[in-house]
N, C-alpha and C positions, 0 to 999 in steps of 0.2 A: 274620722279626722285623726291625724298623727301630728303631734307637736314635738319639736326638738328645741330646747333652749340650751345655750351653752355661754359660759362666761369664763374669760381668762382670769387666772389667779396669780397676781403679781407678788413677788416676795415681800412687798411692803403691806399687802393685805392680809387680814385675818380671814383664813379659809372658812371659818365657821359663819362669819358675816356673808361671805359670798354665797355659801350654801343656802343660808336663811333668805337672802334676796331671791334666790330661784324659787325656793319653797313657798315664799310669800305669794308668788304669782301662779305656781303649779304645785300646790300641796299634794296632789294625788300622784305625782310623778315620783320616780326612784332617781336619786342622784348617783351618778357615776363619778367618782373622784379620780382624776388623772394628775399627773405631776404639775401640769401648768394650766389646767382648766377643769371646770365642772360641767357636766351634762345632764340635763334632765329630759327624760322621754315620757310622754303621756298621751293618752287618747282623748283627754278631756281638758277644755279650755274654760271650765265653768268659773273658776275663780278670776281668771283674766277677765271674762265677760262681766262678772259682777262688779269688779273693780272699775271697769270702764263705765258701767252704768252709774255707780256711786259717785264717781268723780266728774260725771257730766262731760265726758269727752268722747261720746259715741262718734260724732261726725269727724273729729280728728283722727280718732283711732281707725275708723273706716277709711278715710283718706290715705292714711299711711299704709294700711294693709293693701288697699287697691293699687297704690303706686309701686309697692314692692311685689306685685303679682307677676308670675312668669310661669306660663302653662298651668299646672296643678299645684303650685306652690306660692305661698305669699311669704316674703321675708321682710323683717323689720328689726330695729335696734331699740332697746329700752335701756335707761340709765340705772345702773347697778345701785347706786346710793339711795335713789328715790324708791327702788323696789325693796330695798332693805327696810324701809319704813312703811311698806305696804301700800305705796301709791305707784302710779304709772307717769313716766315722762319719756316721750319718744326722742331718740337722739339722731341728729344728723351731724356729720363730721366725726372727729376722733377726740372723745373726752379723754382725759389724762389716765383714768383708771380703766378705760375701756368700757364696753357695754355689754348688755346681754343680748345675744344674736338669737332671735326666734324665727324658726321656720315651721309654717303650718302648711301641711300637705293634706289634700283631699281630692277625691275624684271630681267633686263639684265644689272647686274653691270659692266660687261666688256665693254658694249657699252657706259655706263655712264662715265666710266673712260676714254675711247677713246675720248668722247666728251670733257671732262674737261681738259685733258692733253694727247693730241695726240702725239704719238711717233715721234721722229725726225729721228729715225733709219730707213733706206731704207731697206726693206726686199728683199732679192735676191732669185730667184728661180732656 
């Protein structure tokens, strides 16, 4: 699994807070600081997974990841301000301060989504 998360840094924002928002979700990643954005690359989504479980949003997270799936990549957006306090909120539309753009790539993207956001719905046969 390869995860890339990027967030724009606007002049009115504290760059350290944007960095912390990214690291709250992907602490094992390394932050690349550019003039107008920060990027985290990691091979692990364990903190993201645990946060999804802790906040009881597995089905919502799964739905967003499945909706953003294209080929071997799943893309979705998270609220930066919510990530700064260690929580997750999926974003649709264009929030004023932008969002964290997340791309998960895996040869078996369905298995990666199953790992990060396991379904809580029991399958009946």
